[in-house]
N, C-alpha and C positions, 0 to 999 in steps of 0.2 A: 504494500499500499504505500503510494507516494505521499510525502508530507510536505509542510512549508519550507522545511530545510532543504529537501531535495528539489523543490521548485526553485529555490534561490540559484541552483546551479544551471539551470535550463537557459540556453541561448539559441539564437536562430541556427547556429552551426551544428549545435548537438541535439536538437530537438527530436529530429527523426530517429536517431539512434536510442534516445531515452524512451521515446514513445513506443519503440518495440517491445519494451518490457512492461508496459502498462497492461493491467487486466481490466475487465469489465467493471470491477468494484471501484477502480480509480475514476471512472468517468463522471459519476454524480458529484464527487468532490471537486473534481476539475471544473464542472459546470458551475457549481457554487462559488468557487474562486473567481469566476468571471466577474462576479459582482463586488469584489473586493475594491476598496477605495484606494489600495495600495498597488502602484503599478508593478511593483516588484514581485507581486503575487499574481495579479490579473493577467499580465502580459505572457509569463511563462505558462500559465494554465492555457491560455489561447494557443500558444505555439505547439503544446503537446496535443491538444484536442484537434488542431488543424493536421499535424503530422500523423496522429492516430487514424484520421479519416481516410488516409490513402489506402488502407487495406482492412478497415473495420467499419462495421455499421453500428457501433456501439452508441453513437450519438443520436441515431433516429429517434428514440423515444423522447428526446429532449427538443425535437423539432419545434413544437409549438412555443416553447420557452425561448428558444432562439428567434423565432419569427416575432415574437413579442418585443424583442430588443430593437427591432427595425423602427419602432414608434416611440423609442425611448427619448426623453428630453436630453440625454447625454450623448453626444456625437460619438464618442468613444464606444459606448454600447451598441449604438447603431452599426458601427463599422464592424465590431466583433461579430454581432449576430449575421450581418451579411455575408462576411468572409467565411464564417463557419457553415452557413446554410450552403454557400457555393461548394465548399469543400466536400460536403455530404450529398450533393445532388447525384453523384454517381451511384449511391446506394438507394435512392428514392425510386421505388417502383409502385408507389401508391398515389401518384399524383400530387404529393405535397408541395413540390416546387411550382407547379402550374397554379395551384391555389395561392401560393405565397408570392408569386412573381410580380404582380401589381404593386405590392408594398415594397418589395426589393427595388423594382425600377423607379419608384418614387423618389429613392435616394439619389438618383442621378441629377436631380434638381435640388439636392440638400444645400442649406445655406453654408455648410462647411466644405470647402473644396477638398480637403484631404478625405472626407467621407465619400464624396463623389468619386475621387480617384480610386480609392480602395474598393468601391463596389465595381467600378468600371473594370478595374484590373483583374477582378474575379470572374467576370463574365465568361471568359473563355472556358473556365471549369464548368460552368452551367452548359455551355454550348456543346462542349464535348460530351458530356453525360447525356444531355437531352436536346439534341439538335432540333427537334420538333418545336421548340420555343423560339427559334431564330427569328421568326417573322414578328412576334411581339416585342422582342428585345430591339431589333432593328427599328421598328416604328417609333419606339420610345426615344432611342438615341437621336434619330433623325429629327425629332420634335424638340430637342433640348436647345435652348437658345444660349450659345456660348458668349453671347455679349452681355449676358447677365452676371457672368464672373469677372473678377478682376483682371485687367489685361495681362498681368504677370502669371495668371493660372491658366489662360485660354489655351496656350499651345499644349501645356501639360495634359489638361483634360482631353483636348482634342486628339492627342497622340494615343491616349488610353482608349478613347472612343474607337479610334481606327483599328486598334488591335482586334477589338471585338468585331468590327464591320468587315474587316478583311476576312476573317474566319466565316462570318456569315454569308459573304459573297460566295464562298464555296459551297455552302449549305443551301442557301436559298436565295440566288441571284435574282436582282430586280432592277427595273428602270430607275426606280427611287434611289437605290444605292448608288448607281452609276452617276446620277445627277449630284449626289452628295459628294462623291469622290471629285467629280469635276469641279464643283464649286470650291471645294476645299483646295485643289490644286491651282485654282484661279484667284483664291482669296489671299489675304495678307496674314492670317494668323501663323501659318508655317513658313519657315525660312526655306531658302532654296535647297539646302542640304536635306531637310526633312521631306520636302517635296520630291527631290530626287529618289530618296529611299522609298516614298510611297509609290511612285511610278514603278520602280523596280518590282516591288511587292505585287502590284497589279498587273505587271507584265506589259505596261504601256511604253510607248516610245519615250526616250529620254529627251 
């Protein structure tokens, strides 16, 4: 059984290794630790739960609790909930993610840019696990007004969105997607280096 002392030793580099030794009984305790006001406890618990999800469905019984975090007043909790739901989408065979998706995607317009980015960055996990959700995800991303974010964050958020959209293009290509890519390449948010990289990813002439 993992304890707080062991949690203090968890880092992004060793989380996967330590997660391999977790048992099902550790999961409820780690889920509870997500609510800790101390980052030194909360963050390692998140790292272990996310790593554990790579080959275990132990977190599925806590789906509703994680989904509830998407509406938390605390942006950190919103992010934690979203990232852990995405990590567990691969184990969902009961339509939980489809039901939760509107609340997840609402965070792409979150007032906290870091939450927007973390949710966007986790979208490829959802898409890989449940490609049938690609259309709804694409529609939501395309409707986000990037000008609503500070100019210092627009490129970062757009790049995160593009990572998901390039994957969606392979799953569910559409004219709306192509128009978005065209507008992006014609616009001023991306610099020339980023535009060149996008053209390469899209197999477009440079």
